[in-house]
C-alpha positions as CSV (number, residue, x, y, z in Angstrom):
1,X,9.3,-7.4,-1.4
2,X,8.6,-10.0,-4.0
3,X,9.1,-8.8,-8.0
4,X,6.6,-10.8,-8.0
5,X,3.8,-13.0,-6.0
6,X,5.4,-17.0,-7.1
7,X,9.2,-15.5,-6.8
8,X,10.4,-17.4,-3.0
9,X,13.3,-14.4,-2.6
10,X,11.2,-11.8,-1.5
11,X,14.3,-9.0,-2.8
12,X,12.8,-6.4,-4.4
13,X,12.7,-3.0,-2.1
14,X,10.7,-0.6,-0.7
15,X,11.7,2.4,0.0
16,X,9.9,2.1,3.8
17,X,8.5,-0.9,5.1
18,X,6.5,-0.6,8.8
19,X,6.0,-3.7,10.5
20,X,3.1,-4.8,12.3
21,X,5.5,-6.0,16.0
22,X,9.5,-6.3,16.8
23,X,9.4,-8.9,13.7
24,X,10.4,-8.2,10.6
25,X,8.5,-11.2,8.3
26,X,6.8,-10.8,5.3
27,X,3.5,-11.6,7.0
28,X,4.6,-8.6,9.6
29,X,4.4,-6.8,6.5
30,X,1.4,-3.6,8.4
31,X,2.4,-0.6,5.9
32,X,5.0,0.8,2.3
33,X,6.3,4.5,1.9
34,X,7.8,5.0,-1.7
35,X,9.4,8.2,-2.0
36,X,10.6,7.6,-5.1
37,X,8.3,9.2,-8.1
38,X,7.7,13.1,-8.2
39,X,4.4,13.6,-9.4
40,X,1.3,12.4,-7.7
41,X,0.5,10.0,-10.9
42,X,3.4,8.6,-11.4
43,X,4.6,8.1,-7.7
44,X,1.4,6.2,-7.3
45,X,1.2,4.0,-10.2
46,X,4.8,2.8,-8.7
47,X,3.1,2.2,-5.6
48,X,0.4,-0.1,-6.4
49,X,2.6,-3.0,-7.9
50,X,4.8,-3.3,-4.4
51,X,0.7,-3.7,-2.6
52,X,-0.2,-6.3,-4.8
53,X,3.0,-8.3,-4.2
54,X,2.7,-7.4,-0.6
55,X,-0.1,-9.0,2.0
56,X,0.1,-5.3,3.6
57,X,-3.6,-3.3,2.9
58,X,-1.4,-0.1,3.5
59,X,0.5,2.3,1.5
60,X,2.3,5.5,1.0
61,X,3.8,7.9,-1.4
62,X,5.3,10.3,-0.8
63,X,7.3,13.1,-2.5
64,X,8.8,15.9,-0.1
65,X,5.1,18.1,-0.7
66,X,2.1,15.6,-1.6
67,X,1.4,12.4,-0.2
68,X,-1.4,10.3,-0.8
69,X,-2.5,6.9,1.4
70,X,-3.7,3.7,0.1
71,X,-6.3,1.0,1.1
72,X,-5.8,-2.4,-1.7
73,X,-9.2,-3.6,-1.3
74,X,-9.8,-7.7,-2.9
75,X,-12.9,-8.4,-4.2
76,X,-14.1,-11.8,-4.6
77,X,-13.7,-11.5,-7.7
78,X,-10.0,-11.6,-7.7
79,X,-8.9,-8.2,-8.7
80,X,-8.0,-5.1,-6.1
81,X,-9.4,-2.2,-5.8
82,X,-7.2,1.3,-4.5
83,X,-9.1,3.7,-2.3
84,X,-7.9,6.9,-1.4
85,X,-7.6,7.4,2.7
86,X,-7.4,10.7,3.9
87,X,-4.7,9.8,6.7
88,X,-3.2,6.6,8.1
89,X,-4.5,5.1,11.5
90,X,-2.7,6.3,14.7
91,X,-1.5,3.6,16.6
92,X,-4.4,1.3,17.9
93,X,-7.5,2.7,15.4
94,X,-8.8,0.7,12.7
95,X,-8.7,1.8,8.9
96,X,-12.5,2.3,9.0
97,X,-12.3,4.4,11.8
98,X,-10.4,7.7,9.9
99,X,-12.9,9.6,8.4
100,X,-13.6,8.3,4.8
101,X,-16.4,10.5,3.2
102,X,-13.5,12.2,0.5
103,X,-12.0,8.7,-0.5
104,X,-11.4,7.7,-4.1
105,X,-12.4,4.1,-5.2
106,X,-9.6,3.1,-8.7
107,X,-10.3,-0.8,-9.2
108,X,-7.9,-3.1,-11.5
109,X,-8.3,-6.2,-12.9
110,X,-6.8,-9.5,-11.7
111,X,-4.0,-10.4,-12.9
């Protein structure tokens, strides 16, 4: 994982990285999981930069008791929004198939 978008070493560790297939290349990254922060606000704040610096659109924060599932959405303006999902997709399931009626969206200005 990169420390910043221009970083070529991709050396910023996430707690768990889930890949689409057997490859471990950044382009194959499907989901990142962050487990460090104890409270929801700090955990989500830590997860968002990891999503920003990676090609994946899915992230999870988990502290042992609570969890948050986020989807990164790129806007035409260059801004990103974060949509809280009720769950992550099961194998073979699309994000659009997981029932987004209770989803919340956060906006982040372009960087």
